[in-house]
C-alpha positions in Angstrom: -23.6 8.6 27.1 -21.8 8.4 23.8 -18.5 6.8 22.9 -16.4 5.9 25.9 -18.3 8.1 28.3 -18.2 11.2 26.0 -21.6 12.8 25.5 -22.8 13.8 22.0 -22.6 17.5 23.0 -18.9 17.1 23.8 -18.3 15.4 20.5 -20.1 18.2 18.7 -18.0 20.8 20.6 -14.8 19.0 19.7 -15.8 18.9 16.0 -16.6 22.6 16.0 -13.2 23.5 17.5 -11.4 21.3 15.0 -13.3 22.9 12.1 -12.5 26.4 13.5 -8.8 25.6 13.8 -8.2 23.8 10.5 -11.1 25.0 8.3 -13.2 22.9 6.0 -10.9 23.1 3.0 -8.0 21.5 4.9 -10.2 18.8 6.3 -11.4 18.0 2.8 -7.8 17.6 1.7 -6.9 15.4 4.6 -9.9 13.2 3.8 -8.9 13.0 0.1 -5.3 12.1 1.0 -6.5 9.4 3.4 -8.8 7.9 0.9 -6.0 7.9 -1.8 -3.7 6.2 0.7 -6.2 3.5 1.5 -6.9 2.9 -2.3 -3.2 2.6 -3.0 -2.7 0.2 -0.1 -5.5 -2.1 -1.3 -4.1 -2.0 -4.9 -0.6 -3.0 -3.7 -2.1 -5.8 -1.6 -4.0 -7.2 -4.6 -0.9 -6.9 -6.8 1.0 -9.0 -4.2 -1.7 -11.7 -4.3 -1.4 -11.8 -8.1 2.3 -12.3 -8.0 2.0 -15.1 -5.4 -0.6 -16.8 -7.7 1.7 -16.6 -10.7 4.6 -18.1 -8.7 2.4 -20.9 -7.5 1.3 -21.6 -11.1 5.0 -21.7 -12.3 5.9 -24.1 -9.5 2.8 -26.2 -10.3 3.9 -26.6 -14.0 7.4 -27.6 -12.9 8.9 -24.9 -15.1 10.7 -22.0 -13.5 12.0 -19.3 -15.9 15.4 -18.0 -14.8 17.5 -15.4 -16.3 21.2 -16.0 -16.0 23.6 -13.2 -16.8 27.1 -14.3 -17.3 30.2 -13.6 -19.5 32.4 -16.2 -21.1 36.0 -15.3 -21.9 38.6 -17.4 -23.7 42.2 -17.0 -22.9 44.5 -18.2 -25.7 47.6 -17.7 -23.6 46.6 -20.4 -21.0 48.0 -23.9 -21.4 
């Protein structure tokens, strides 16, 4: 018995049918796309960890850099 009660011969037959339907070229493309997606996911997770570490470091130093965007207007007509 194989995985979940499926024999190795059944798995081989399923693999053969999938290759016949999709072809090897399309299966290679799917594998490459899946690998790229996993790589990008891991990269984004590590970038998020770096951002959290930088924020912790800023909080630890007691300095928080903030950018404030405002305009000041003076009205000469006001009393």
